[in-house]
PDB file of N, CA, C, O and CB in Angstrom:
ATOM      1  N   UNK A   1     248.740 -16.636  85.268  1.00  0.00           N
ATOM      2  CA  UNK A   1     249.399 -17.246  84.608  1.00  0.00           C
ATOM      3  C   UNK A   1     249.868 -18.304  85.402  1.00  0.00           C
ATOM      4  O   UNK A   1     250.522 -18.167  86.436  1.00  0.00           O
ATOM      5  CB  UNK A   1     250.209 -16.535  84.044  1.00  0.00           C
ATOM      6  N   UNK A   2     249.474 -19.493  84.830  1.00  0.00           N
ATOM      7  CA  UNK A   2     250.153 -20.729  85.468  1.00  0.00           C
ATOM      8  C   UNK A   2     251.653 -21.256  84.826  1.00  0.00           C
ATOM      9  O   UNK A   2     252.026 -20.929  83.700  1.00  0.00           O
ATOM     10  CB  UNK A   2     249.070 -21.957  85.305  1.00  0.00           C
ATOM     11  N   UNK A   3     252.311 -21.985  85.595  1.00  0.00           N
ATOM     12  CA  UNK A   3     253.622 -22.268  85.136  1.00  0.00           C
ATOM     13  C   UNK A   3     253.838 -23.702  85.510  1.00  0.00           C
ATOM     14  O   UNK A   3     253.651 -24.081  86.667  1.00  0.00           O
ATOM     15  CB  UNK A   3     254.695 -21.309  85.733  1.00  0.00           C
ATOM     16  N   UNK A   4     254.219 -24.487  84.577  1.00  0.00           N
ATOM     17  CA  UNK A   4     254.212 -25.862  84.923  1.00  0.00           C
ATOM     18  C   UNK A   4     255.580 -26.091  85.671  1.00  0.00           C
ATOM     19  O   UNK A   4     256.599 -25.493  85.324  1.00  0.00           O
ATOM     20  CB  UNK A   4     254.021 -26.800  83.617  1.00  0.00           C
ATOM     21  N   UNK A   5     255.546 -27.108  86.856  1.00  0.00           N
ATOM     22  CA  UNK A   5     256.837 -27.183  87.778  1.00  0.00           C
ATOM     23  C   UNK A   5     256.608 -28.624  87.974  1.00  0.00           C
ATOM     24  O   UNK A   5     255.554 -29.203  87.714  1.00  0.00           O
ATOM     25  CB  UNK A   5     256.928 -26.177  89.290  1.00  0.00           C
ATOM     26  N   UNK A   6     257.583 -29.110  88.411  1.00  0.00           N
ATOM     27  CA  UNK A   6     258.033 -30.510  88.912  1.00  0.00           C
ATOM     28  C   UNK A   6     258.153 -30.421  90.487  1.00  0.00           C
ATOM     29  O   UNK A   6     258.768 -29.473  90.974  1.00  0.00           O
ATOM     30  CB  UNK A   6     259.534 -30.975  88.224  1.00  0.00           C
ATOM     31  N   UNK A   7     257.571 -31.402  91.306  1.00  0.00           N
ATOM     32  CA  UNK A   7     257.681 -31.223  92.678  1.00  0.00           C
ATOM     33  C   UNK A   7     258.046 -32.780  93.122  1.00  0.00           C
ATOM     34  O   UNK A   7     257.378 -33.696  92.642  1.00  0.00           O
ATOM     35  CB  UNK A   7     256.255 -30.544  93.356  1.00  0.00           C
ATOM     36  N   UNK A   8     259.042 -33.034  93.979  1.00  0.00           N
ATOM     37  CA  UNK A   8     259.091 -34.447  94.401  1.00  0.00           C
ATOM     38  C   UNK A   8     258.458 -34.566  95.765  1.00  0.00           C
ATOM     39  O   UNK A   8     258.780 -33.815  96.685  1.00  0.00           O
ATOM     40  CB  UNK A   8     260.554 -34.990  94.427  1.00  0.00           C
ATOM     41  N   UNK A   9     257.658 -35.409  95.872  1.00  0.00           N
ATOM     42  CA  UNK A   9     256.821 -35.706  96.997  1.00  0.00           C
ATOM     43  C   UNK A   9     257.160 -37.338  97.486  1.00  0.00           C
ATOM     44  O   UNK A   9     257.419 -38.208  96.655  1.00  0.00           O
ATOM     45  CB  UNK A   9     255.178 -35.453  96.517  1.00  0.00           C
ATOM     46  N   UNK A  10     257.122 -37.555  98.724  1.00  0.00           N
ATOM     47  CA  UNK A  10     257.109 -38.824  99.217  1.00  0.00           C
ATOM     48  C   UNK A  10     256.056 -39.809  98.834  1.00  0.00           C
ATOM     49  O   UNK A  10     254.886 -39.467  99.007  1.00  0.00           O
ATOM     50  CB  UNK A  10     257.105 -38.706 100.475  1.00  0.00           C
ATOM     51  N   UNK A  11     256.268 -40.773  98.426  1.00  0.00           N
ATOM     52  CA  UNK A  11     255.423 -41.598  98.113  1.00  0.00           C
ATOM     53  C   UNK A  11     253.944 -41.815  98.893  1.00  0.00           C
ATOM     54  O   UNK A  11     252.862 -41.870  98.308  1.00  0.00           O
ATOM     55  CB  UNK A  11     256.158 -42.604  98.117  1.00  0.00           C
ATOM     56  N   UNK A  12     254.147 -41.925 100.348  1.00  0.00           N
ATOM     57  CA  UNK A  12     252.872 -41.957 101.081  1.00  0.00           C
ATOM     58  C   UNK A  12     252.012 -40.456 101.001  1.00  0.00           C
ATOM     59  O   UNK A  12     250.787 -40.463 101.123  1.00  0.00           O
ATOM     60  CB  UNK A  12     253.253 -42.359 102.671  1.00  0.00           C
ATOM     61  N   UNK A  13     252.646 -39.392 100.822  1.00  0.00           N
ATOM     62  CA  UNK A  13     252.083 -38.213 100.581  1.00  0.00           C
ATOM     63  C   UNK A  13     251.228 -38.074  99.212  1.00  0.00           C
ATOM     64  O   UNK A  13     250.134 -37.520  99.099  1.00  0.00           O
ATOM     65  CB  UNK A  13     253.147 -37.289 100.642  1.00  0.00           C
ATOM     66  N   UNK A  14     251.960 -38.686  98.233  1.00  0.00           N
ATOM     67  CA  UNK A  14     251.538 -38.565  96.949  1.00  0.00           C
ATOM     68  C   UNK A  14     250.035 -39.608  96.997  1.00  0.00           C
ATOM     69  O   UNK A  14     249.014 -39.393  96.343  1.00  0.00           O
ATOM     70  CB  UNK A  14     252.888 -39.068  95.831  1.00  0.00           C
ATOM     71  N   UNK A  15     250.233 -40.595  97.830  1.00  0.00           N
ATOM     72  CA  UNK A  15     249.080 -41.248  97.930  1.00  0.00           C
ATOM     73  C   UNK A  15     247.894 -40.663  98.391  1.00  0.00           C
ATOM     74  O   UNK A  15     246.859 -40.839  97.748  1.00  0.00           O
ATOM     75  CB  UNK A  15     249.277 -42.175  98.580  1.00  0.00           C
ATOM     76  N   UNK A  16     247.899 -39.889  99.573  1.00  0.00           N
ATOM     77  CA  UNK A  16     246.997 -39.219 100.372  1.00  0.00           C
ATOM     78  C   UNK A  16     246.422 -38.135  99.245  1.00  0.00           C
ATOM     79  O   UNK A  16     245.228 -38.150  98.944  1.00  0.00           O
ATOM     80  CB  UNK A  16     247.740 -38.565 101.782  1.00  0.00           C
ATOM     81  N   UNK A  17     247.298 -37.250  98.681  1.00  0.00           N
ATOM     82  CA  UNK A  17     246.864 -36.361  97.493  1.00  0.00           C
ATOM     83  C   UNK A  17     246.115 -36.919  96.552  1.00  0.00           C
ATOM     84  O   UNK A  17     245.104 -36.393  96.087  1.00  0.00           O
ATOM     85  CB  UNK A  17     247.896 -35.834  96.798  1.00  0.00           C
ATOM     86  N   UNK A  18     246.602 -38.091  96.198  1.00  0.00           N
ATOM     87  CA  UNK A  18     245.748 -38.806  94.951  1.00  0.00           C
ATOM     88  C   UNK A  18     244.280 -39.141  95.511  1.00  0.00           C
ATOM     89  O   UNK A  18     243.246 -38.955  94.869  1.00  0.00           O
ATOM     90  CB  UNK A  18     246.534 -40.377  94.385  1.00  0.00           C
ATOM     91  N   UNK A  19     244.361 -39.706  96.914  1.00  0.00           N
ATOM     92  CA  UNK A  19     242.855 -39.952  97.185  1.00  0.00           C
ATOM     93  C   UNK A  19     242.236 -38.977  97.650  1.00  0.00           C
ATOM     94  O   UNK A  19     241.028 -39.208  97.687  1.00  0.00           O
ATOM     95  CB  UNK A  19     242.555 -40.931  98.032  1.00  0.00           C
ATOM     96  N   UNK A  20     242.580 -37.749  98.113  1.00  0.00           N
ATOM     97  CA  UNK A  20     241.777 -36.820  98.167  1.00  0.00           C
ATOM     98  C   UNK A  20     241.297 -35.717  97.202  1.00  0.00           C
ATOM     99  O   UNK A  20     240.514 -34.789  97.405  1.00  0.00           O
ATOM    100  CB  UNK A  20     242.137 -36.422  98.976  1.00  0.00           C
ATOM    101  N   UNK A  21     242.112 -36.139  95.887  1.00  0.00           N
ATOM    102  CA  UNK A  21     242.082 -34.914  94.837  1.00  0.00           C
ATOM    103  C   UNK A  21     240.811 -35.457  93.903  1.00  0.00           C
ATOM    104  O   UNK A  21     240.545 -34.789  92.903  1.00  0.00           O
ATOM    105  CB  UNK A  21     243.752 -34.686  93.828  1.00  0.00           C
ATOM    106  N   UNK A  22     240.135 -36.467  94.149  1.00  0.00           N
ATOM    107  CA  UNK A  22     239.111 -37.080  93.275  1.00  0.00           C
ATOM    108  C   UNK A  22     238.134 -35.969  92.994  1.00  0.00           C
ATOM    109  O   UNK A  22     237.708 -35.855  91.845  1.00  0.00           O
ATOM    110  CB  UNK A  22     238.390 -38.360  93.942  1.00  0.00           C
ATOM    111  N   UNK A  23     237.692 -35.038  94.050  1.00  0.00           N
ATOM    112  CA  UNK A  23     236.548 -34.307  93.596  1.00  0.00           C
ATOM    113  C   UNK A  23     236.913 -32.858  92.867  1.00  0.00           C
ATOM    114  O   UNK A  23     236.058 -32.036  92.539  1.00  0.00           O
ATOM    115  CB  UNK A  23     235.629 -34.093  94.854  1.00  0.00           C
ATOM    116  N   UNK A  24     238.083 -32.729  92.711  1.00  0.00           N
ATOM    117  CA  UNK A  24     238.979 -31.603  91.789  1.00  0.00           C
ATOM    118  C   UNK A  24     239.124 -32.010  90.466  1.00  0.00           C
ATOM    119  O   UNK A  24     239.211 -33.199  90.160  1.00  0.00           O
ATOM    120  CB  UNK A  24     240.497 -31.357  92.288  1.00  0.00           C
ATOM    121  N   UNK A  25     239.157 -31.010  89.587  1.00  0.00           N
ATOM    122  CA  UNK A  25     239.531 -31.172  88.081  1.00  0.00           C
ATOM    123  C   UNK A  25     240.913 -32.066  88.152  1.00  0.00           C
ATOM    124  O   UNK A  25     240.948 -33.129  87.532  1.00  0.00           O
ATOM    125  CB  UNK A  25     239.789 -29.551  87.252  1.00  0.00           C
ATOM    126  N   UNK A  26     241.906 -31.681  88.818  1.00  0.00           N
ATOM    127  CA  UNK A  26     243.114 -32.564  88.896  1.00  0.00           C
ATOM    128  C   UNK A  26     243.864 -32.609  90.050  1.00  0.00           C
ATOM    129  O   UNK A  26     243.388 -32.039  91.031  1.00  0.00           O
ATOM    130  CB  UNK A  26     243.987 -32.265  87.962  1.00  0.00           C
ATOM    131  N   UNK A  27     244.784 -33.083  90.139  1.00  0.00           N
ATOM    132  CA  UNK A  27     245.907 -33.281  91.250  1.00  0.00           C
ATOM    133  C   UNK A  27     246.442 -32.041  91.327  1.00  0.00           C
ATOM    134  O   UNK A  27     246.517 -31.511  92.436  1.00  0.00           O
ATOM    135  CB  UNK A  27     247.067 -34.361  90.967  1.00  0.00           C
ATOM    136  N   UNK A  28     246.873 -31.412  90.253  1.00  0.00           N
ATOM    137  CA  UNK A  28     247.446 -30.134  90.363  1.00  0.00           C
ATOM    138  C   UNK A  28     246.541 -28.991  90.985  1.00  0.00           C
ATOM    139  O   UNK A  28     246.974 -28.167  91.790  1.00  0.00           O
ATOM    140  CB  UNK A  28     247.872 -29.760  89.034  1.00  0.00           C
ATOM    141  N   UNK A  29     245.304 -29.031  90.547  1.00  0.00           N
ATOM    142  CA  UNK A  29     244.271 -28.157  91.388  1.00  0.00           C
ATOM    143  C   UNK A  29     244.061 -28.386  92.661  1.00  0.00           C
ATOM    144  O   UNK A  29     244.016 -27.419  93.422  1.00  0.00           O
ATOM    145  CB  UNK A  29     243.038 -28.200  90.933  1.00  0.00           C
ATOM    146  N   UNK A  30     243.890 -29.697  93.156  1.00  0.00           N
ATOM    147  CA  UNK A  30     244.059 -29.887  94.501  1.00  0.00           C
ATOM    148  C   UNK A  30     245.337 -29.245  95.195  1.00  0.00           C
ATOM    149  O   UNK A  30     245.075 -28.467  96.111  1.00  0.00           O
ATOM    150  CB  UNK A  30     244.043 -31.275  94.684  1.00  0.00           C
ATOM    151  N   UNK A  31     246.490 -29.421  94.943  1.00  0.00           N
ATOM    152  CA  UNK A  31     247.591 -29.030  95.318  1.00  0.00           C
ATOM    153  C   UNK A  31     247.569 -27.469  95.146  1.00  0.00           C
ATOM    154  O   UNK A  31     248.174 -26.844  96.017  1.00  0.00           O
ATOM    155  CB  UNK A  31     248.608 -29.758  94.617  1.00  0.00           C
ATOM    156  N   UNK A  32     247.172 -26.999  94.495  1.00  0.00           N
ATOM    157  CA  UNK A  32     247.153 -25.392  94.317  1.00  0.00           C
ATOM    158  C   UNK A  32     246.086 -24.642  95.435  1.00  0.00           C
ATOM    159  O   UNK A  32     246.204 -23.556  96.001  1.00  0.00           O
ATOM    160  CB  UNK A  32     246.596 -25.008  92.621  1.00  0.00           C
ATOM    161  N   UNK A  33     245.180 -25.494  95.503  1.00  0.00           N
ATOM    162  CA  UNK A  33     244.469 -25.118  96.641  1.00  0.00           C
ATOM    163  C   UNK A  33     244.523 -25.159  97.996  1.00  0.00           C
ATOM    164  O   UNK A  33     244.024 -24.419  98.844  1.00  0.00           O
ATOM    165  CB  UNK A  33     243.711 -25.478  96.549  1.00  0.00           C
ATOM    166  N   UNK A  34     245.370 -26.374  98.099  1.00  0.00           N
ATOM    167  CA  UNK A  34     245.952 -26.764  99.592  1.00  0.00           C
ATOM    168  C   UNK A  34     246.978 -25.689  99.759  1.00  0.00           C
ATOM    169  O   UNK A  34     247.064 -25.196 100.883  1.00  0.00           O
ATOM    170  CB  UNK A  34     246.702 -28.403  99.751  1.00  0.00           C
ATOM    171  N   UNK A  35     247.837 -25.211  98.735  1.00  0.00           N
ATOM    172  CA  UNK A  35     248.759 -24.560  99.052  1.00  0.00           C
ATOM    173  C   UNK A  35     248.352 -22.991  99.385  1.00  0.00           C
ATOM    174  O   UNK A  35     248.750 -22.366 100.368  1.00  0.00           O
ATOM    175  CB  UNK A  35     249.667 -24.786  98.055  1.00  0.00           C
ATOM    176  N   UNK A  36     247.589 -22.557  98.489  1.00  0.00           N
ATOM    177  CA  UNK A  36     246.884 -21.243  98.957  1.00  0.00           C
ATOM    178  C   UNK A  36     246.132 -21.304 100.376  1.00  0.00           C
ATOM    179  O   UNK A  36     246.169 -20.375 101.183  1.00  0.00           O
ATOM    180  CB  UNK A  36     245.787 -20.842  97.854  1.00  0.00           C
ATOM    181  N   UNK A  37     245.480 -22.452 100.571  1.00  0.00           N
ATOM    182  CA  UNK A  37     245.021 -22.304 102.087  1.00  0.00           C
ATOM    183  C   UNK A  37     246.095 -22.246 102.964  1.00  0.00           C
ATOM    184  O   UNK A  37     246.161 -21.493 103.936  1.00  0.00           O
ATOM    185  CB  UNK A  37     244.155 -23.433 102.581  1.00  0.00           C
ATOM    186  N   UNK A  38     247.003 -23.111 102.587  1.00  0.00           N
ATOM    187  CA  UNK A  38     248.166 -23.239 103.910  1.00  0.00           C
ATOM    188  C   UNK A  38     248.867 -21.757 103.969  1.00  0.00           C
ATOM    189  O   UNK A  38     249.114 -21.154 105.013  1.00  0.00           O
ATOM    190  CB  UNK A  38     249.594 -24.613 103.572  1.00  0.00           C
ATOM    191  N   UNK A  39     249.133 -21.298 102.660  1.00  0.00           N
ATOM    192  CA  UNK A  39     249.709 -19.765 102.901  1.00  0.00           C
ATOM    193  C   UNK A  39     248.909 -18.793 103.459  1.00  0.00           C
ATOM    194  O   UNK A  39     249.441 -17.881 104.092  1.00  0.00           O
ATOM    195  CB  UNK A  39     250.107 -19.120 101.695  1.00  0.00           C
ATOM    196  N   UNK A  40     247.560 -18.852 103.305  1.00  0.00           N
ATOM    197  CA  UNK A  40     246.667 -18.135 103.964  1.00  0.00           C
ATOM    198  C   UNK A  40     246.834 -18.082 105.450  1.00  0.00           C
ATOM    199  O   UNK A  40     246.955 -17.082 106.158  1.00  0.00           O
ATOM    200  CB  UNK A  40     245.468 -18.593 103.633  1.00  0.00           C
ATOM    201  N   UNK A  41     246.815 -19.463 105.823  1.00  0.00           N
ATOM    202  CA  UNK A  41     246.909 -19.703 107.348  1.00  0.00           C
ATOM    203  C   UNK A  41     248.072 -19.169 107.797  1.00  0.00           C
ATOM    204  O   UNK A  41     248.009 -18.457 108.799  1.00  0.00           O
ATOM    205  CB  UNK A  41     246.870 -21.136 107.779  1.00  0.00           C
ATOM    206  N   UNK A  42     249.227 -19.375 107.223  1.00  0.00           N
ATOM    207  CA  UNK A  42     250.593 -18.544 107.822  1.00  0.00           C
ATOM    208  C   UNK A  42     250.489 -17.262 108.040  1.00  0.00           C
ATOM    209  O   UNK A  42     250.952 -16.644 108.999  1.00  0.00           O
ATOM    210  CB  UNK A  42     251.767 -18.555 106.973  1.00  0.00           C
ATOM    211  N   UNK A  43     249.665 -16.707 106.837  1.00  0.00           N
ATOM    212  CA  UNK A  43     249.368 -15.057 106.813  1.00  0.00           C
ATOM    213  C   UNK A  43     248.806 -14.664 108.168  1.00  0.00           C
ATOM    214  O   UNK A  43     249.407 -13.979 108.997  1.00  0.00           O
ATOM    215  CB  UNK A  43     248.196 -14.574 105.595  1.00  0.00           C
ATOM    216  N   UNK A  44     247.420 -15.242 108.320  1.00  0.00           N
ATOM    217  CA  UNK A  44     246.859 -15.117 109.539  1.00  0.00           C
ATOM    218  C   UNK A  44     247.592 -15.232 110.787  1.00  0.00           C
ATOM    219  O   UNK A  44     247.468 -14.372 111.658  1.00  0.00           O
ATOM    220  CB  UNK A  44     245.972 -15.913 109.572  1.00  0.00           C
ATOM    221  N   UNK A  45     248.462 -16.392 110.948  1.00  0.00           N
ATOM    222  CA  UNK A  45     249.091 -16.553 112.003  1.00  0.00           C
ATOM    223  C   UNK A  45     250.063 -15.473 112.196  1.00  0.00           C
ATOM    224  O   UNK A  45     250.297 -15.075 113.337  1.00  0.00           O
ATOM    225  CB  UNK A  45     249.606 -17.756 112.011  1.00  0.00           C
ATOM    226  N   UNK A  46     250.623 -14.987 111.220  1.00  0.00           N
ATOM    227  CA  UNK A  46     251.679 -13.991 111.214  1.00  0.00           C
ATOM    228  C   UNK A  46     251.031 -12.631 111.918  1.00  0.00           C
ATOM    229  O   UNK A  46     251.546 -11.997 112.839  1.00  0.00           O
ATOM    230  CB  UNK A  46     252.218 -13.730 109.617  1.00  0.00           C
ATOM    231  N   UNK A  47     249.778 -12.343 111.259  1.00  0.00           N
ATOM    232  CA  UNK A  47     249.030 -11.115 111.545  1.00  0.00           C
ATOM    233  C   UNK A  47     248.523 -11.545 113.065  1.00  0.00           C
ATOM    234  O   UNK A  47     248.629 -10.648 113.901  1.00  0.00           O
ATOM    235  CB  UNK A  47     247.719 -10.765 110.335  1.00  0.00           C
ATOM    236  N   UNK A  48     248.157 -12.407 113.376  1.00  0.00           N
ATOM    237  CA  UNK A  48     247.660 -12.629 114.801  1.00  0.00           C
ATOM    238  C   UNK A  48     248.774 -12.485 115.725  1.00  0.00           C
ATOM    239  O   UNK A  48     248.587 -11.894 116.788  1.00  0.00           O
ATOM    240  CB  UNK A  48     247.016 -14.026 115.008  1.00  0.00           C
ATOM    241  N   UNK A  49     249.989 -12.996 115.409  1.00  0.00           N
ATOM    242  CA  UNK A  49     251.095 -12.811 116.425  1.00  0.00           C
ATOM    243  C   UNK A  49     251.412 -11.307 116.596  1.00  0.00           C
ATOM    244  O   UNK A  49     251.609 -10.847 117.721  1.00  0.00           O
ATOM    245  CB  UNK A  49     252.425 -13.597 115.975  1.00  0.00           C
ATOM    246  N   UNK A  50     251.463 -10.542 115.487  1.00  0.00           N
ATOM    247  CA  UNK A  50     251.566  -9.143 115.490  1.00  0.00           C
ATOM    248  C   UNK A  50     250.629  -8.365 116.285  1.00  0.00           C
ATOM    249  O   UNK A  50     251.027  -7.468 117.028  1.00  0.00           O
ATOM    250  CB  UNK A  50     251.484  -8.719 114.250  1.00  0.00           C
ATOM    251  N   UNK A  51     249.320  -8.692 116.153  1.00  0.00           N
ATOM    252  CA  UNK A  51     248.336  -8.248 117.081  1.00  0.00           C
ATOM    253  C   UNK A  51     248.455  -8.327 118.318  1.00  0.00           C
ATOM    254  O   UNK A  51     248.085  -7.396 119.033  1.00  0.00           O
ATOM    255  CB  UNK A  51     247.350  -8.725 116.925  1.00  0.00           C
ATOM    256  N   UNK A  52     248.974  -9.412 118.804  1.00  0.00           N
ATOM    257  CA  UNK A  52     249.189  -9.883 120.149  1.00  0.00           C
ATOM    258  C   UNK A  52     250.284  -9.127 120.849  1.00  0.00           C
ATOM    259  O   UNK A  52     250.147  -8.717 122.002  1.00  0.00           O
ATOM    260  CB  UNK A  52     249.504 -11.329 120.139  1.00  0.00           C
ATOM    261  N   UNK A  53     251.432  -8.939 120.099  1.00  0.00           N
ATOM    262  CA  UNK A  53     252.419  -8.250 120.372  1.00  0.00           C
ATOM    263  C   UNK A  53     251.858  -6.702 120.716  1.00  0.00           C
ATOM    264  O   UNK A  53     252.116  -6.170 121.795  1.00  0.00           O
ATOM    265  CB  UNK A  53     253.391  -8.409 119.227  1.00  0.00           C
ATOM    266  N   UNK A  54     251.256  -6.204 119.928  1.00  0.00           N
ATOM    267  CA  UNK A  54     250.576  -4.839 120.151  1.00  0.00           C
ATOM    268  C   UNK A  54     249.956  -4.933 121.408  1.00  0.00           C
ATOM    269  O   UNK A  54     250.355  -4.353 122.418  1.00  0.00           O
ATOM    270  CB  UNK A  54     249.512  -4.429 119.068  1.00  0.00           C
ATOM    271  N   UNK A  55     248.890  -5.736 121.330  1.00  0.00           N
ATOM    272  CA  UNK A  55     248.236  -5.748 122.674  1.00  0.00           C
ATOM    273  C   UNK A  55     248.952  -5.817 123.984  1.00  0.00           C
ATOM    274  O   UNK A  55     248.706  -5.082 124.941  1.00  0.00           O
ATOM    275  CB  UNK A  55     247.433  -6.777 122.697  1.00  0.00           C
ATOM    276  N   UNK A  56     249.982  -6.886 123.948  1.00  0.00           N
ATOM    277  CA  UNK A  56     250.756  -7.094 125.086  1.00  0.00           C
ATOM    278  C   UNK A  56     251.398  -5.847 125.549  1.00  0.00           C
ATOM    279  O   UNK A  56     251.389  -5.466 126.720  1.00  0.00           O
ATOM    280  CB  UNK A  56     251.732  -8.103 124.841  1.00  0.00           C
ATOM    281  N   UNK A  57     252.024  -5.158 124.438  1.00  0.00           N
ATOM    282  CA  UNK A  57     252.713  -3.884 124.722  1.00  0.00           C
ATOM    283  C   UNK A  57     251.932  -2.880 125.357  1.00  0.00           C
ATOM    284  O   UNK A  57     252.465  -2.062 126.107  1.00  0.00           O
ATOM    285  CB  UNK A  57     253.220  -3.319 123.557  1.00  0.00           C
ATOM    286  N   UNK A  58     250.823  -2.875 125.141  1.00  0.00           N
ATOM    287  CA  UNK A  58     249.865  -1.563 125.677  1.00  0.00           C
ATOM    288  C   UNK A  58     248.689  -2.293 126.683  1.00  0.00           C
ATOM    289  O   UNK A  58     247.651  -1.703 126.984  1.00  0.00           O
ATOM    290  CB  UNK A  58     248.958  -0.617 124.131  1.00  0.00           C
ATOM    291  N   UNK A  59     249.012  -3.633 127.140  1.00  0.00           N
ATOM    292  CA  UNK A  59     248.141  -4.357 128.136  1.00  0.00           C
ATOM    293  C   UNK A  59     247.952  -3.600 129.452  1.00  0.00           C
ATOM    294  O   UNK A  59     246.792  -3.521 129.858  1.00  0.00           O
ATOM    295  CB  UNK A  59     248.743  -5.737 128.454  1.00  0.00           C
ATOM    296  N   UNK A  60     248.896  -3.045 130.162  1.00  0.00           N
ATOM    297  CA  UNK A  60     248.847  -2.279 131.412  1.00  0.00           C
ATOM    298  C   UNK A  60     247.944  -1.164 131.194  1.00  0.00           C
ATOM    299  O   UNK A  60     246.897  -1.077 131.836  1.00  0.00           O
ATOM    300  CB  UNK A  60     250.217  -1.783 131.868  1.00  0.00           C
ATOM    301  N   UNK A  61     248.334  -0.194 130.214  1.00  0.00           N
ATOM    302  CA  UNK A  61     247.453   0.917 129.885  1.00  0.00           C
ATOM    303  C   UNK A  61     246.017   0.645 129.653  1.00  0.00           C
ATOM    304  O   UNK A  61     245.185   1.393 130.166  1.00  0.00           O
ATOM    305  CB  UNK A  61     247.932   1.539 128.755  1.00  0.00           C
ATOM    306  N   UNK A  62     245.632  -0.421 128.880  1.00  0.00           N
ATOM    307  CA  UNK A  62     244.313  -1.114 128.418  1.00  0.00           C
ATOM    308  C   UNK A  62     243.786  -1.158 129.746  1.00  0.00           C
ATOM    309  O   UNK A  62     242.968  -0.322 130.131  1.00  0.00           O
ATOM    310  CB  UNK A  62     244.397  -2.645 127.617  1.00  0.00           C
ATOM    311  N   UNK A  63     244.234  -2.141 130.509  1.00  0.00           N
ATOM    312  CA  UNK A  63     243.848  -2.679 131.779  1.00  0.00           C
ATOM    313  C   UNK A  63     243.496  -1.612 132.643  1.00  0.00           C
ATOM    314  O   UNK A  63     242.483  -1.776 133.323  1.00  0.00           O
ATOM    315  CB  UNK A  63     244.881  -3.495 132.383  1.00  0.00           C
ATOM    316  N   UNK A  64     244.206  -0.422 132.766  1.00  0.00           N
ATOM    317  CA  UNK A  64     243.819   0.600 133.767  1.00  0.00           C
ATOM    318  C   UNK A  64     242.822   1.371 133.234  1.00  0.00           C
ATOM    319  O   UNK A  64     241.997   1.833 134.022  1.00  0.00           O
ATOM    320  CB  UNK A  64     244.906   1.466 134.203  1.00  0.00           C
ATOM    321  N   UNK A  65     242.697   1.655 131.841  1.00  0.00           N
ATOM    322  CA  UNK A  65     241.586   2.235 131.287  1.00  0.00           C
ATOM    323  C   UNK A  65     240.178   1.485 131.357  1.00  0.00           C
ATOM    324  O   UNK A  65     239.154   2.168 131.353  1.00  0.00           O
ATOM    325  CB  UNK A  65     241.934   2.469 129.973  1.00  0.00           C
ATOM    326  N   UNK A  66     240.112   0.186 131.418  1.00  0.00           N
ATOM    327  CA  UNK A  66     239.090  -0.517 131.910  1.00  0.00           C
ATOM    328  C   UNK A  66     238.676  -0.467 132.942  1.00  0.00           C
ATOM    329  O   UNK A  66     237.468  -0.306 133.111  1.00  0.00           O
ATOM    330  CB  UNK A  66     239.170  -1.439 131.830  1.00  0.00           C
ATOM    331  N   UNK A  67     239.673  -0.608 134.133  1.00  0.00           N
ATOM    332  CA  UNK A  67     239.162  -0.583 135.416  1.00  0.00           C
ATOM    333  C   UNK A  67     238.521   0.707 135.515  1.00  0.00           C
ATOM    334  O   UNK A  67     237.381   0.833 135.962  1.00  0.00           O
ATOM    335  CB  UNK A  67     240.180  -0.817 136.467  1.00  0.00           C
ATOM    336  N   UNK A  68     239.372   1.860 135.025  1.00  0.00           N
ATOM    337  CA  UNK A  68     238.427   3.234 135.279  1.00  0.00           C
ATOM    338  C   UNK A  68     237.236   3.215 134.845  1.00  0.00           C
ATOM    339  O   UNK A  68     236.352   3.778 135.490  1.00  0.00           O
ATOM    340  CB  UNK A  68     238.879   4.440 134.694  1.00  0.00           C
ATOM    341  N   UNK A  69     236.973   2.577 133.689  1.00  0.00           N
ATOM    342  CA  UNK A  69     235.608   2.646 133.155  1.00  0.00           C
ATOM    343  C   UNK A  69     234.651   1.853 133.844  1.00  0.00           C
ATOM    344  O   UNK A  69     233.503   2.294 133.881  1.00  0.00           O
ATOM    345  CB  UNK A  69     235.570   2.268 131.808  1.00  0.00           C
ATOM    346  N   UNK A  70     234.922   0.662 134.453  1.00  0.00           N
ATOM    347  CA  UNK A  70     234.201  -0.172 135.442  1.00  0.00           C
ATOM    348  C   UNK A  70     233.666   0.609 136.525  1.00  0.00           C
ATOM    349  O   UNK A  70     232.515   0.437 136.928  1.00  0.00           O
ATOM    350  CB  UNK A  70     235.057  -1.214 136.007  1.00  0.00           C
ATOM    351  N   UNK A  71     234.517   1.533 137.054  1.00  0.00           N
ATOM    352  CA  UNK A  71     234.188   2.170 138.277  1.00  0.00           C
ATOM    353  C   UNK A  71     233.093   3.182 138.110  1.00  0.00           C
ATOM    354  O   UNK A  71     232.745   3.808 139.111  1.00  0.00           O
ATOM    355  CB  UNK A  71     235.377   2.797 138.850  1.00  0.00           C
ATOM    356  N   UNK A  72     232.620   3.369 137.175  1.00  0.00           N
ATOM    357  CA  UNK A  72     231.609   4.289 136.626  1.00  0.00           C
ATOM    358  C   UNK A  72     230.144   3.351 136.378  1.00  0.00           C
ATOM    359  O   UNK A  72     229.064   3.865 136.084  1.00  0.00           O
ATOM    360  CB  UNK A  72     232.260   4.996 135.108  1.00  0.00           C
ATOM    361  N   UNK A  73     230.326   2.179 136.529  1.00  0.00           N
ATOM    362  CA  UNK A  73     229.135   1.365 136.350  1.00  0.00           C
ATOM    363  C   UNK A  73     228.233   1.361 137.381  1.00  0.00           C
ATOM    364  O   UNK A  73     228.629   1.482 138.540  1.00  0.00           O
ATOM    365  CB  UNK A  73     229.436   0.095 136.115  1.00  0.00           C
ATOM    366  N   UNK A  74     227.119   1.241 137.124  1.00  0.00           N
ATOM    367  CA  UNK A  74     226.038   1.289 138.539  1.00  0.00           C
ATOM    368  C   UNK A  74     225.778  -0.202 138.762  1.00  0.00           C
ATOM    369  O   UNK A  74     225.453  -0.912 137.810  1.00  0.00           O
ATOM    370  CB  UNK A  74     224.328   2.196 138.277  1.00  0.00           C
ATOM    371  N   UNK A  75     225.921  -0.717 140.060  1.00  0.00           N
ATOM    372  CA  UNK A  75     225.457  -1.964 140.376  1.00  0.00           C
ATOM    373  C   UNK A  75     224.031  -2.408 140.104  1.00  0.00           C
ATOM    374  O   UNK A  75     223.068  -1.806 140.579  1.00  0.00           O
ATOM    375  CB  UNK A  75     225.684  -2.096 141.618  1.00  0.00           C
ATOM    376  N   UNK A  76     223.927  -3.429 139.363  1.00  0.00           N
ATOM    377  CA  UNK A  76     222.788  -3.978 138.959  1.00  0.00           C
ATOM    378  C   UNK A  76     222.072  -4.789 140.376  1.00  0.00           C
ATOM    379  O   UNK A  76     220.999  -5.383 140.270  1.00  0.00           O
ATOM    380  CB  UNK A  76     223.172  -4.959 137.655  1.00  0.00           C
TER     381      UNK A  76
END
């Protein structure tokens, strides 16, 4: 369900939106797609940050495991 809303934008930003929204049905559709893209990006960055924290927390153990496995490799 879509809800009509009002947003106040600076004139320069509105001009950019207008210039880029030509291939979309409307300015509203362009803004909706841009917001969905931006929100998805924020979620990805948040997840990547959590993943990095987990990797950092276990880095010493993972590095020791990796070193142990590499000792079993046969030189080429």
